[in-house]
N, C-alpha and C positions, 0 to 999 in steps of 0.2 A: 838398633842392634839387629843384625841379620839373623835369620833362623838358624844358620849354621853356628854362629857364635853363641846364640842362646842354647842350642842343643848341647854344645860342648860345655857350657857353663853349668848346666843342670844335669849333665851325665846321661843324655838320651840320644838316640839316633835322630838325624834331621827329620825323617818322616814321622817318627813318634812325637817329636817336639811340635811339628807343624799341626798334627792332629789335635794335640792338647791345646795349643793356642787357638785353633779354630773352634774347639768345644767351648773354651772360655769366652770367645767372641759371641758365639751363638747363644750361650746362656746369659749373656749380659754382664759377666764378671769383668771382662774387658769392654769398656763402654766406648772406646775410641782411641785415637792416636793424635798426638799434637806435634806441631813444629815449634821449635824454640827460636823465637825471633829476637833480633837485636833491636831493642826499642829505640836506641839513639839513632840508628840508621833509618828507622821509619819515621823519625821526627817526633817521637814520643818518649824522650829520655828523662823527663821529669816524672817521678813516681812518688806518690804520697798515700799513706793510710789515713783515713778520716773516721774518727769516732763521732757518731751522730746520736744525739738524744732527741726523743720526740716529746712534744708538749702534751700529747694525749696518747694513752696506751691502749686505746681501743683497737679492735680488729680492723675496723673501717679505716682508721688513721694509718695503721701499718700497711694495709693493702694499697691505699692511695700513695703513700711514700714509695712503696716498691714499684708501683706502676710508673711513677715519675722517674725514678732512678733507672729503671730498665730502658728508658728512652735515651739516656745519655751515653754517647759514644766514649766519654771520658771514663766512665765507671766500668772497670774490668771485672771486679768481684764485689758482691754485696752479701754480707753475712748477718743474719739475725742472731744476736748473741745475748748472753746473760750478763748481769752486772749493773753498773751505774748508767750505761748507755744501751740503746737498743740495737744499733747497727755499726758494723765495721765495714768501710768501703776501701777498696784499692782502686786508685785512679791513676791514669797515665795521661800526661799533658805534654805539650810541646816544650814549654818553659814556664817560668814563674808567672809571667803575664797571663798565659793561657790558664794556669791554675787559678790565679786571682779571678779571672772571668768566670770560671766554673764555680768557684767558691761563692762569689757574690751574686752572679746573675742566674745561676742554675740551682745550686743547692740552697743558697741563702734565701731564696724567695719562696721556697716551699712552705706552705702554711703549717705543716706538721712538725717542722724542724724547730727545736728549742735550743739545742747547743751543737756546736761544731768544734771539734778539736783535731788539728792536723798534725801528722807525724811525717815529715819529709824523709824519704829514703836517701841516705848518703852513700850507701853501698850494700851489696848483697853477697856476703862471703859464702852463704849457703842458700840455694834456691832449687828445690827439687819438685816444683809444681808440675813440670812437664814430664 
């Protein structure tokens, strides 16, 4: 959205709007900007969310898992959550074969992992992450 469009939407002059946006950037309220990419055109059209349970709930086990996951280009998001599992991952793969490789050869071999539950995304009628 352009500064002029934003200014009109919030009822400010373009110069006042720009100053406020710059203040928000400087203070860290606005942490960055993102491009919304077409995953299919990039060859990563297969998306799944994965619930991961750990066999050991120690800090060392969690840190080791997080280090391993951070090295995988397939993992786009990793969230430490509450409930019956410890982590929720969002992965992007080329296709089901690529996902199977990630599941069995990357995630499945981590010693901390006790359970893996996959949820394949069939569509995203609402996605406001960017």
